[in-house]
Biopython code that builds the backbone (N, CA, C, O; Angstrom):
import numpy as np
from Bio.PDB.StructureBuilder import StructureBuilder

atoms = [
    (1, "MET", "N", (233.211, 132.169, 173.968)),
    (1, "MET", "CA", (231.964, 132.198, 174.759)),
    (1, "MET", "C", (231.915, 133.022, 176.183)),
    (1, "MET", "O", (232.628, 132.841, 177.170)),
    (2, "LYS", "N", (230.916, 133.931, 176.005)),
    (2, "LYS", "CA", (230.602, 134.752, 176.955)),
    (2, "LYS", "C", (230.384, 134.120, 178.498)),
    (2, "LYS", "O", (229.610, 133.181, 178.684)),
    (3, "GLN", "N", (231.141, 134.731, 179.562)),
    (3, "GLN", "CA", (230.841, 133.950, 180.803)),
    (3, "GLN", "C", (229.595, 134.377, 181.422)),
    (3, "GLN", "O", (229.261, 135.561, 181.459)),
    (4, "ILE", "N", (228.911, 133.431, 181.904)),
    (4, "ILE", "CA", (227.608, 133.681, 182.556)),
    (4, "ILE", "C", (227.583, 134.136, 183.887)),
    (4, "ILE", "O", (228.403, 133.604, 184.635)),
    (5, "LYS", "N", (226.845, 134.986, 184.359)),
    (5, "LYS", "CA", (226.600, 135.504, 185.831)),
    (5, "LYS", "C", (225.154, 135.124, 185.989)),
    (5, "LYS", "O", (224.192, 135.224, 185.228)),
    (6, "ILE", "N", (225.315, 134.586, 187.393)),
    (6, "ILE", "CA", (223.925, 134.221, 187.962)),
    (6, "ILE", "C", (223.852, 134.718, 189.483)),
    (6, "ILE", "O", (224.839, 134.698, 190.218)),
    (7, "PRO", "N", (222.686, 135.131, 189.851)),
    (7, "PRO", "CA", (222.591, 135.719, 191.348)),
    (7, "PRO", "C", (222.407, 134.308, 192.397)),
    (7, "PRO", "O", (221.729, 133.314, 192.136)),
    (8, "ILE", "N", (222.987, 134.483, 193.286)),
    (8, "ILE", "CA", (223.035, 133.480, 194.304)),
    (8, "ILE", "C", (221.999, 134.174, 195.703)),
    (8, "ILE", "O", (222.168, 135.303, 196.164)),
    (9, "HIS", "N", (221.111, 133.338, 196.107)),
    (9, "HIS", "CA", (220.175, 133.790, 197.057)),
    (9, "HIS", "C", (220.354, 132.803, 198.361)),
    (9, "HIS", "O", (220.743, 131.640, 198.257)),
    (10, "ALA", "N", (220.052, 133.365, 199.462)),
    (10, "ALA", "CA", (219.631, 132.646, 200.577)),
    (10, "ALA", "C", (218.355, 132.663, 200.900)),
    (10, "ALA", "O", (217.946, 133.795, 201.159)),
    (11, "ILE", "N", (217.450, 131.679, 200.993)),
    (11, "ILE", "CA", (216.006, 131.864, 201.173)),
    (11, "ILE", "C", (215.949, 131.337, 202.746)),
    (11, "ILE", "O", (216.379, 130.251, 203.135)),
    (12, "HIS", "N", (215.371, 132.273, 203.491)),
    (12, "HIS", "CA", (214.877, 132.079, 204.884)),
    (12, "HIS", "C", (213.473, 131.765, 204.955)),
    (12, "HIS", "O", (212.654, 132.627, 204.635)),
    (13, "TRP", "N", (213.048, 130.439, 205.402)),
    (13, "TRP", "CA", (211.835, 129.998, 205.361)),
    (13, "TRP", "C", (211.596, 129.056, 206.559)),
    (13, "TRP", "O", (212.487, 128.661, 207.310)),
    (14, "ILE", "N", (210.353, 128.758, 206.645)),
    (14, "ILE", "CA", (209.571, 127.976, 207.746)),
    (14, "ILE", "C", (209.212, 126.573, 207.078)),
    (14, "ILE", "O", (208.348, 126.415, 206.215)),
    (15, "ASP", "N", (210.044, 125.556, 207.641)),
    (15, "ASP", "CA", (209.729, 124.038, 207.013)),
    (15, "ASP", "C", (208.797, 123.532, 208.105)),
    (15, "ASP", "O", (208.493, 124.090, 209.160)),
    (16, "ALA", "N", (208.349, 122.171, 207.551)),
    (16, "ALA", "CA", (207.451, 121.268, 208.406)),
    (16, "ALA", "C", (208.554, 120.706, 209.183)),
    (16, "ALA", "O", (209.748, 120.636, 208.892)),
    (17, "ALA", "N", (207.822, 120.256, 210.399)),
    (17, "ALA", "CA", (208.935, 119.259, 211.382)),
    (17, "ALA", "C", (208.214, 117.886, 211.476)),
    (17, "ALA", "O", (207.005, 117.679, 211.379)),
    (18, "SER", "N", (209.144, 117.055, 211.670)),
    (18, "SER", "CA", (208.808, 115.467, 211.835)),
    (18, "SER", "C", (209.498, 115.111, 213.104)),
    (18, "SER", "O", (210.661, 115.466, 213.297)),
    (19, "ALA", "N", (208.740, 114.338, 214.082)),
    (19, "ALA", "CA", (209.368, 113.679, 215.112)),
    (19, "ALA", "C", (208.759, 112.447, 215.468)),
    (19, "ALA", "O", (207.545, 112.352, 215.652)),
    (20, "ARG", "N", (209.583, 111.467, 215.576)),
    (20, "ARG", "CA", (209.145, 110.146, 216.199)),
    (20, "ARG", "C", (208.427, 110.121, 217.310)),
    (20, "ARG", "O", (207.309, 109.610, 217.368)),
    (21, "GLU", "N", (209.129, 110.774, 218.455)),
    (21, "GLU", "CA", (208.541, 111.001, 219.593)),
    (21, "GLU", "C", (208.374, 112.399, 220.043)),
    (21, "GLU", "O", (209.278, 113.010, 220.613)),
    (22, "PRO", "N", (207.098, 112.949, 219.759)),
    (22, "PRO", "CA", (206.972, 114.409, 219.817)),
    (22, "PRO", "C", (206.944, 115.002, 221.173)),
    (22, "PRO", "O", (206.263, 114.403, 222.006)),
    (23, "SER", "N", (207.574, 116.088, 221.541)),
    (23, "SER", "CA", (207.837, 116.792, 222.692)),
    (23, "SER", "C", (207.570, 118.258, 222.262)),
    (23, "SER", "O", (207.425, 118.613, 221.092)),
    (24, "PRO", "N", (207.523, 119.073, 223.362)),
    (24, "PRO", "CA", (207.250, 120.636, 223.227)),
    (24, "PRO", "C", (208.541, 121.207, 222.593)),
    (24, "PRO", "O", (208.558, 122.358, 222.157)),
    (25, "THR", "N", (209.659, 120.369, 222.541)),
    (25, "THR", "CA", (210.944, 121.144, 221.725)),
    (25, "THR", "C", (210.972, 120.588, 220.443)),
    (25, "THR", "O", (211.772, 121.169, 219.710)),
    (26, "ASN", "N", (210.371, 119.661, 219.923)),
    (26, "ASN", "CA", (210.619, 119.090, 218.474)),
    (26, "ASN", "C", (209.327, 119.088, 217.722)),
    (26, "ASN", "O", (209.276, 118.775, 216.532)),
    (27, "ALA", "N", (208.154, 119.484, 218.514)),
    (27, "ALA", "CA", (206.826, 119.556, 217.476)),
    (27, "ALA", "C", (206.473, 120.731, 217.196)),
    (27, "ALA", "O", (205.310, 121.090, 217.382)),
    (28, "THR", "N", (207.497, 121.625, 216.652)),
    (28, "THR", "CA", (207.282, 122.836, 216.152)),
    (28, "THR", "C", (207.852, 123.040, 214.712)),
    (28, "THR", "O", (208.659, 122.244, 214.232)),
    (29, "LEU", "N", (207.384, 124.172, 214.027)),
    (29, "LEU", "CA", (207.937, 124.278, 212.830)),
    (29, "LEU", "C", (209.442, 124.675, 212.927)),
    (29, "LEU", "O", (209.964, 125.008, 213.991)),
    (30, "SER", "N", (210.121, 124.612, 211.698)),
    (30, "SER", "CA", (211.644, 124.476, 211.870)),
    (30, "SER", "C", (212.021, 125.437, 210.901)),
    (30, "SER", "O", (211.742, 125.272, 209.714)),
    (31, "PRO", "N", (212.815, 126.721, 211.440)),
    (31, "PRO", "CA", (213.175, 127.792, 210.601)),
    (31, "PRO", "C", (214.364, 127.008, 209.752)),
    (31, "PRO", "O", (215.022, 126.079, 210.221)),
    (32, "ALA", "N", (214.508, 127.513, 208.510)),
    (32, "ALA", "CA", (215.653, 126.932, 207.635)),
    (32, "ALA", "C", (216.130, 128.067, 206.939)),
    (32, "ALA", "O", (215.543, 129.148, 206.881)),
    (33, "ILE", "N", (217.459, 127.724, 206.292)),
    (33, "ILE", "CA", (217.967, 128.536, 205.190)),
    (33, "ILE", "C", (218.563, 127.671, 204.190)),
    (33, "ILE", "O", (219.370, 126.775, 204.444)),
    (34, "ASP", "N", (218.114, 127.992, 203.006)),
    (34, "ASP", "CA", (218.624, 127.100, 201.684)),
    (34, "ASP", "C", (219.408, 128.432, 200.954)),
    (34, "ASP", "O", (219.009, 129.596, 200.931)),
    (35, "ILE", "N", (220.421, 127.974, 200.478)),
    (35, "ILE", "CA", (221.217, 128.794, 199.556)),
    (35, "ILE", "C", (221.623, 128.290, 198.102)),
    (35, "ILE", "O", (222.268, 127.253, 197.952)),
    (36, "GLY", "N", (221.263, 128.974, 197.192)),
    (36, "GLY", "CA", (221.540, 128.685, 195.909)),
    (36, "GLY", "C", (221.037, 129.664, 194.794)),
    (36, "GLY", "O", (220.881, 130.868, 194.998)),
    (37, "TYR", "N", (220.740, 128.896, 193.318)),
    (37, "TYR", "CA", (220.281, 129.961, 192.500)),
    (37, "TYR", "C", (218.846, 129.615, 192.241)),
    (37, "TYR", "O", (218.537, 128.432, 192.098)),
    (38, "ILE", "N", (217.920, 130.595, 192.170)),
    (38, "ILE", "CA", (216.495, 130.440, 191.949)),
    (38, "ILE", "C", (216.164, 130.246, 190.548)),
    (38, "ILE", "O", (216.012, 131.226, 189.820)),
    (39, "ILE", "N", (216.053, 129.187, 190.158)),
    (39, "ILE", "CA", (215.952, 128.682, 188.656)),
    (39, "ILE", "C", (214.508, 129.027, 188.250)),
    (39, "ILE", "O", (214.290, 129.404, 187.098)),
    (40, "GLU", "N", (213.520, 128.914, 189.142)),
    (40, "GLU", "CA", (212.203, 129.166, 188.777)),
    (40, "GLU", "C", (211.338, 130.027, 189.800)),
    (40, "GLU", "O", (211.605, 129.953, 190.999)),
    (41, "ARG", "N", (210.427, 130.745, 189.400)),
    (41, "ARG", "CA", (209.521, 131.415, 190.398)),
    (41, "ARG", "C", (208.265, 131.136, 189.748)),
    (41, "ARG", "O", (208.028, 131.319, 188.553)),
    (42, "HIS", "N", (207.411, 130.641, 190.694)),
    (42, "HIS", "CA", (205.868, 130.457, 190.347)),
    (42, "HIS", "C", (205.025, 131.057, 191.352)),
    (42, "HIS", "O", (205.566, 131.491, 192.369)),
    (43, "LYS", "N", (203.717, 131.147, 191.204)),
    (43, "LYS", "CA", (202.835, 132.018, 192.212)),
    (43, "LYS", "C", (202.766, 131.077, 193.444)),
    (43, "LYS", "O", (202.458, 131.628, 194.501)),
    (44, "ASP", "N", (202.938, 130.113, 193.464)),
    (44, "ASP", "CA", (202.972, 129.146, 194.937)),
    (44, "ASP", "C", (204.393, 128.576, 195.389)),
    (44, "ASP", "O", (204.553, 128.034, 196.482)),
    (45, "ARG", "N", (205.284, 128.726, 194.566)),
    (45, "ARG", "CA", (206.713, 128.410, 195.063)),
    (45, "ARG", "C", (207.751, 128.800, 194.072)),
    (45, "ARG", "O", (207.607, 129.149, 192.901)),
    (46, "ILE", "N", (208.944, 128.652, 194.866)),
    (46, "ILE", "CA", (210.267, 128.920, 193.947)),
    (46, "ILE", "C", (211.051, 127.558, 193.892)),
    (46, "ILE", "O", (210.841, 126.641, 194.686)),
    (47, "ILE", "N", (211.983, 127.513, 192.869)),
    (47, "ILE", "CA", (212.788, 126.280, 192.878)),
    (47, "ILE", "C", (214.031, 126.763, 192.888)),
    (47, "ILE", "O", (214.404, 127.567, 192.034)),
    (48, "LEU", "N", (214.823, 126.317, 193.874)),
    (48, "LEU", "CA", (216.343, 126.656, 193.898)),
    (48, "LEU", "C", (217.220, 125.498, 193.638)),
    (48, "LEU", "O", (217.007, 124.462, 194.268)),
    (49, "ILE", "N", (218.167, 125.556, 192.796)),
    (49, "ILE", "CA", (219.128, 124.606, 192.466)),
    (49, "ILE", "C", (220.506, 124.868, 193.170)),
    (49, "ILE", "O", (220.860, 126.026, 193.395)),
    (50, "ARG", "N", (221.344, 123.711, 193.544)),
    (50, "ARG", "CA", (222.605, 124.059, 194.234)),
    (50, "ARG", "C", (223.653, 123.456, 193.399)),
    (50, "ARG", "O", (224.800, 123.634, 193.808)),
    (51, "GLN", "N", (223.500, 122.764, 192.288)),
    (51, "GLN", "CA", (224.627, 122.355, 191.573)),
    (51, "GLN", "C", (224.202, 122.420, 190.133)),
    (51, "GLN", "O", (223.048, 122.166, 189.786)),
    (52, "ILE", "N", (225.326, 122.826, 189.157)),
    (52, "ILE", "CA", (225.001, 123.312, 187.779)),
    (52, "ILE", "C", (226.068, 122.795, 187.092)),
    (52, "ILE", "O", (227.186, 123.186, 187.426)),
    (53, "PHE", "N", (225.944, 121.871, 186.062)),
    (53, "PHE", "CA", (226.796, 121.341, 185.160)),
    (53, "PHE", "C", (227.162, 122.312, 184.215)),
    (53, "PHE", "O", (226.464, 123.307, 184.021)),
    (54, "ASP", "N", (228.412, 122.049, 183.497)),
    (54, "ASP", "CA", (228.848, 123.048, 182.187)),
    (54, "ASP", "C", (227.849, 122.867, 181.047)),
    (54, "ASP", "O", (227.870, 123.726, 180.165)),
    (55, "TYR", "N", (227.105, 122.009, 180.963)),
    (55, "TYR", "CA", (226.153, 121.849, 179.912)),
    (55, "TYR", "C", (224.806, 122.436, 180.046)),
    (55, "TYR", "O", (224.001, 122.444, 179.115)),
    (56, "GLY", "N", (224.562, 122.948, 181.263)),
    (56, "GLY", "CA", (223.230, 123.703, 181.699)),
    (56, "GLY", "C", (222.315, 123.066, 182.485)),
    (56, "GLY", "O", (221.422, 123.691, 183.058)),
    (57, "ASP", "N", (222.494, 121.502, 182.596)),
    (57, "ASP", "CA", (221.806, 120.785, 183.570)),
    (57, "ASP", "C", (221.965, 121.264, 185.046)),
    (57, "ASP", "O", (222.847, 122.050, 185.391)),
    (58, "SER", "N", (221.098, 120.760, 185.834)),
    (58, "SER", "CA", (221.265, 121.314, 187.321)),
    (58, "SER", "C", (220.914, 119.870, 187.991)),
    (58, "SER", "O", (220.472, 118.949, 187.305)),
    (59, "ARG", "N", (221.149, 119.754, 189.384)),
    (59, "ARG", "CA", (220.833, 118.881, 190.281)),
    (59, "ARG", "C", (220.736, 119.563, 191.813)),
    (59, "ARG", "O", (221.143, 120.683, 192.123)),
    (60, "HIS", "N", (220.089, 118.584, 192.677)),
    (60, "HIS", "CA", (219.746, 119.201, 193.975)),
    (60, "HIS", "C", (218.775, 120.420, 193.995)),
    (60, "HIS", "O", (219.113, 121.532, 194.401)),
    (61, "ALA", "N", (217.565, 120.115, 193.530)),
    (61, "ALA", "CA", (216.624, 120.944, 193.410)),
    (61, "ALA", "C", (215.862, 121.144, 194.889)),
    (61, "ALA", "O", (215.670, 120.161, 195.604)),
    (62, "MET", "N", (215.515, 122.249, 195.227)),
    (62, "MET", "CA", (214.748, 122.386, 196.417)),
    (62, "MET", "C", (213.472, 123.390, 196.280)),
    (62, "MET", "O", (213.651, 124.606, 196.353)),
    (63, "THR", "N", (212.343, 122.904, 196.104)),
    (63, "THR", "CA", (211.097, 123.544, 195.840)),
    (63, "THR", "C", (210.463, 123.979, 197.192)),
    (63, "THR", "O", (210.004, 123.091, 197.910)),
    (64, "ILE", "N", (210.408, 125.153, 197.557)),
    (64, "ILE", "CA", (209.987, 125.903, 198.703)),
    (64, "ILE", "C", (208.523, 126.570, 198.293)),
    (64, "ILE", "O", (208.387, 127.167, 197.225)),
    (65, "PRO", "N", (207.563, 126.430, 199.140)),
    (65, "PRO", "CA", (206.407, 127.131, 198.988)),
    (65, "PRO", "C", (206.667, 128.603, 199.405)),
    (65, "PRO", "O", (207.405, 128.944, 200.330)),
    (66, "ASN", "N", (205.939, 129.451, 198.574)),
    (66, "ASN", "CA", (205.887, 130.892, 199.025)),
    (66, "ASN", "C", (205.204, 131.277, 200.440)),
    (66, "ASN", "O", (205.522, 132.272, 201.090)),
    (67, "LYS", "N", (204.376, 130.490, 200.758)),
    (67, "LYS", "CA", (203.616, 130.849, 201.966)),
    (67, "LYS", "C", (204.712, 130.631, 202.999)),
    (67, "LYS", "O", (204.515, 131.360, 203.971)),
    (68, "GLY", "N", (205.872, 129.825, 203.127)),
    (68, "GLY", "CA", (206.738, 129.539, 204.117)),
    (68, "GLY", "C", (207.832, 130.503, 204.087)),
    (68, "GLY", "O", (208.474, 130.608, 205.133)),
    (69, "ILE", "N", (208.150, 131.181, 203.158)),
    (69, "ILE", "CA", (209.234, 132.134, 202.993)),
    (69, "ILE", "C", (209.082, 133.381, 203.861)),
    (69, "ILE", "O", (208.127, 134.157, 203.872)),
    (70, "VAL", "N", (210.250, 133.431, 204.619)),
    (70, "VAL", "CA", (210.286, 134.745, 205.483)),
    (70, "VAL", "C", (210.967, 135.985, 204.771)),
    (70, "VAL", "O", (210.475, 137.112, 204.732)),
    (71, "LYS", "N", (212.161, 135.609, 204.218)),
    (71, "LYS", "CA", (213.013, 136.498, 203.479)),
    (71, "LYS", "C", (213.726, 136.103, 202.560)),
    (71, "LYS", "O", (214.259, 135.041, 202.881)),
    (72, "ILE", "N", (214.108, 136.562, 201.184)),
    (72, "ILE", "CA", (214.990, 136.292, 200.410)),
    (72, "ILE", "C", (216.058, 137.042, 200.264)),
    (72, "ILE", "O", (215.828, 138.160, 199.804)),
    (73, "ILE", "N", (217.443, 136.724, 200.571)),
    (73, "ILE", "CA", (218.709, 137.661, 200.615)),
    (73, "ILE", "C", (219.386, 137.454, 199.493)),
    (73, "ILE", "O", (219.705, 136.296, 199.223)),
    (74, "LYS", "N", (219.668, 138.303, 198.798)),
    (74, "LYS", "CA", (220.625, 138.194, 197.560)),
    (74, "LYS", "C", (221.892, 138.218, 198.342)),
    (74, "LYS", "O", (222.133, 139.125, 199.139)),
    (75, "VAL", "N", (222.843, 137.054, 198.079)),
    (75, "VAL", "CA", (224.087, 136.812, 198.768)),
    (75, "VAL", "C", (225.021, 137.376, 197.605)),
    (75, "VAL", "O", (225.983, 138.036, 197.998)),
    (76, "GLY", "N", (224.879, 137.217, 196.282)),
    (76, "GLY", "CA", (226.002, 137.926, 195.452)),
    (76, "GLY", "C", (225.745, 137.261, 194.071)),
    (76, "GLY", "O", (224.788, 136.527, 193.826)),
    (77, "MET", "N", (226.761, 137.627, 193.170)),
    (77, "MET", "CA", (226.505, 137.145, 191.830)),
    (77, "MET", "C", (227.824, 136.237, 191.619)),
    (77, "MET", "O", (228.936, 136.555, 192.043)),
    (78, "LEU", "N", (227.513, 134.983, 190.855)),
    (78, "LEU", "CA", (228.399, 134.026, 190.620)),
    (78, "LEU", "C", (228.893, 134.169, 189.407)),
    (78, "LEU", "O", (227.967, 134.295, 188.607)),
    (79, "THR", "N", (230.143, 134.216, 188.799)),
    (79, "THR", "CA", (230.344, 134.220, 187.396)),
    (79, "THR", "C", (230.967, 133.042, 187.171)),
    (79, "THR", "O", (232.068, 132.769, 187.649)),
    (80, "MET", "N", (230.216, 132.191, 186.345)),
    (80, "MET", "CA", (230.469, 130.867, 186.074)),
    (80, "MET", "C", (231.735, 130.843, 185.269)),
    (80, "MET", "O", (232.101, 131.796, 184.582)),
    (81, "PRO", "N", (232.460, 129.585, 185.399)),
    (81, "PRO", "CA", (233.711, 129.505, 184.564)),
    (81, "PRO", "C", (233.455, 129.412, 183.208)),
    (81, "PRO", "O", (232.398, 128.880, 182.868)),
    (82, "LYS", "N", (234.388, 129.918, 182.182)),
    (82, "LYS", "CA", (234.162, 129.671, 180.949)),
    (82, "LYS", "C", (233.676, 128.401, 180.551)),
    (82, "LYS", "O", (233.916, 127.415, 181.248)),
    (83, "GLY", "N", (232.939, 128.309, 179.376)),
    (83, "GLY", "CA", (232.307, 127.270, 178.821)),
    (83, "GLY", "C", (231.046, 126.836, 179.375)),
    (83, "GLY", "O", (230.259, 126.098, 178.782)),
    (84, "PHE", "N", (230.854, 127.380, 180.690)),
    (84, "PHE", "CA", (229.452, 126.707, 181.114)),
    (84, "PHE", "C", (228.268, 127.614, 180.610)),
    (84, "PHE", "O", (228.388, 128.817, 180.377)),
    (85, "LYS", "N", (227.114, 126.888, 180.473)),
    (85, "LYS", "CA", (225.910, 127.425, 179.754)),
    (85, "LYS", "C", (224.932, 127.938, 180.894)),
    (85, "LYS", "O", (225.052, 127.572, 182.063)),
    (86, "THR", "N", (224.077, 128.709, 180.509)),
    (86, "THR", "CA", (223.142, 129.056, 181.413)),
    (86, "THR", "C", (222.198, 128.003, 181.983)),
    (86, "THR", "O", (221.650, 127.329, 181.111)),
    (87, "PRO", "N", (221.901, 127.722, 183.154)),
    (87, "PRO", "CA", (221.152, 126.623, 183.756)),
    (87, "PRO", "C", (219.859, 126.630, 182.946)),
    (87, "PRO", "O", (219.305, 127.717, 182.784)),
    (88, "ARG", "N", (219.302, 125.486, 182.401)),
    (88, "ARG", "CA", (218.101, 125.153, 181.991)),
    (88, "ARG", "C", (216.905, 125.124, 183.157)),
    (88, "ARG", "O", (216.989, 124.458, 184.189)),
    (89, "LYS", "N", (215.773, 125.978, 182.794)),
    (89, "LYS", "CA", (214.667, 125.755, 183.614)),
    (89, "LYS", "C", (214.093, 124.239, 183.800)),
    (89, "LYS", "O", (214.203, 123.531, 182.799)),
    (90, "ILE", "N", (213.583, 123.738, 184.782)),
    (90, "ILE", "CA", (213.095, 122.604, 185.249)),
    (90, "ILE", "C", (211.781, 122.192, 184.463)),
    (90, "ILE", "O", (211.687, 121.121, 183.863)),
    (91, "ASN", "N", (210.850, 123.074, 184.520)),
    (91, "ASN", "CA", (209.507, 122.869, 183.750)),
    (91, "ASN", "C", (209.217, 123.583, 182.350)),
    (91, "ASN", "O", (208.249, 124.293, 182.074)),
    (92, "GLU", "N", (210.190, 123.257, 181.610)),
    (92, "GLU", "CA", (210.064, 123.868, 180.149)),
    (92, "GLU", "C", (209.807, 122.580, 179.237)),
    (92, "GLU", "O", (209.661, 122.703, 178.021)),
]
sb = StructureBuilder()
sb.init_structure("model")
sb.init_model(0)
sb.init_chain("A")
sb.init_seg("    ")
for serial, (resi, resn, name, xyz) in enumerate(atoms, 1):
    if name == "N":
        sb.init_residue(resn, " ", resi, " ")
    sb.init_atom(name, np.array(xyz, "f"), 0.0, 1.0, " ", f" {name:<3s}", serial, name[0])
structure = sb.get_structure()
């Protein structure tokens, strides 16, 4: 079985913030970086996964709205161990 290679990306984006007791320092938007494999791209969002199983299923998905994305940085390519299948898309 051929080894699968997948690109790994860092997504720099602006997230919402929540505060029990709002103040000038915690009532602002929160810059964030999420790292993983972009499993799906849509016109309004991307879906990033962080865990992949050998049979192609994934876990720990992060859906990020395109409006909040500052930059997508390619970190590198991951060569999956022998026997791993290509990750399955979530919305198929």
